[in-house]
Structure formats: C-alpha cells, structure tokens
C-alpha positions in Angstrom: -53.3 24.0 17.7 -54.3 20.9 16.1 -56.2 18.1 17.7 -53.2 15.5 17.7 -51.4 17.9 19.6 -53.8 18.6 22.2 -54.5 14.9 22.6 -50.7 14.3 23.0 -50.5 17.0 25.6 -53.6 15.8 27.3 -52.1 12.2 27.9 -49.1 14.0 29.3 -50.9 16.1 31.6 -53.5 13.6 32.8 -51.6 12.8 36.0 -51.2 16.3 36.8 -55.0 17.0 36.3 -55.6 14.0 38.6 -53.1 15.3 41.3 -54.9 18.9 41.2 -58.5 17.6 41.0 -58.4 14.3 42.8 -62.3 14.0 42.7 -62.1 13.4 38.8 -62.4 9.8 38.0 -60.8 8.1 35.2 -64.0 8.1 33.3 -64.2 11.8 33.7 -60.7 12.2 32.3 -61.6 9.8 29.2 -64.7 12.0 28.6 -62.5 15.2 28.8 -59.8 14.1 26.5 -58.0 17.4 26.4 -61.2 19.7 26.0 -60.8 22.8 28.4 -64.6 23.2 28.5 -65.2 19.7 29.3 -62.6 19.9 32.0 -64.2 23.1 33.7 -67.6 21.5 33.4 -66.4 18.2 35.3 -64.6 20.5 37.9 -67.6 22.5 38.5 -69.8 19.4 38.8 -67.5 17.4 41.1 -66.4 20.3 43.5 -69.6 22.6 43.2 -67.5 25.5 42.2 -68.9 28.5 40.4 -67.6 29.1 37.0 -65.3 32.1 38.0 -63.5 30.0 40.6 -63.0 27.2 38.1 -61.7 29.5 35.6 -59.4 31.1 38.0 -58.1 27.5 39.2 -57.7 26.4 35.5 -55.7 29.6 34.5 -53.3 29.0 37.4 -53.1 25.3 36.8 -52.2 26.2 33.0 -49.6 28.7 33.9 -47.9 26.6 36.6 -47.7 23.5 34.2 -47.2 25.5 31.0 -50.2 23.8 29.4 -51.6 25.3 26.2 -55.0 24.3 24.7 
C-alpha cells in the first residue's frame, strides 16, 4: 500500500484510535501518522503493555475496523 493511501486512511481512523486508546495524545497521533510500529510503541509506552499484548490488541482493532496498513 502506498504512503498516500496509508495517510488518508490514518486521518479516517485517528478518531477510532483515540476511542480505543484514549491515553494517546494528539501529539502522539501526529507523530504516529499511520505508522503501525509507531502506534504499537506509543501504546506500549502509555499503557505499560508488553509487546505481545499490544500486538494482540492491534490485531483485534485492525480486524474490527477493517484497517489495513
């Protein structure tokens, strides 16, 4: 998937990310800008989750929202 498409999808899904992981700030979301690894890292940082837990939550969120990176 090209970067323009990811960026467009990211703008669409930003609100859903904030609903799921409310501890993420607007600054976090601006830094993430659709990058899955950045999102995982910020979730880990804000919530103190282990990598496995973050991956499980992200996978579930992606499936539920039909979001593709």
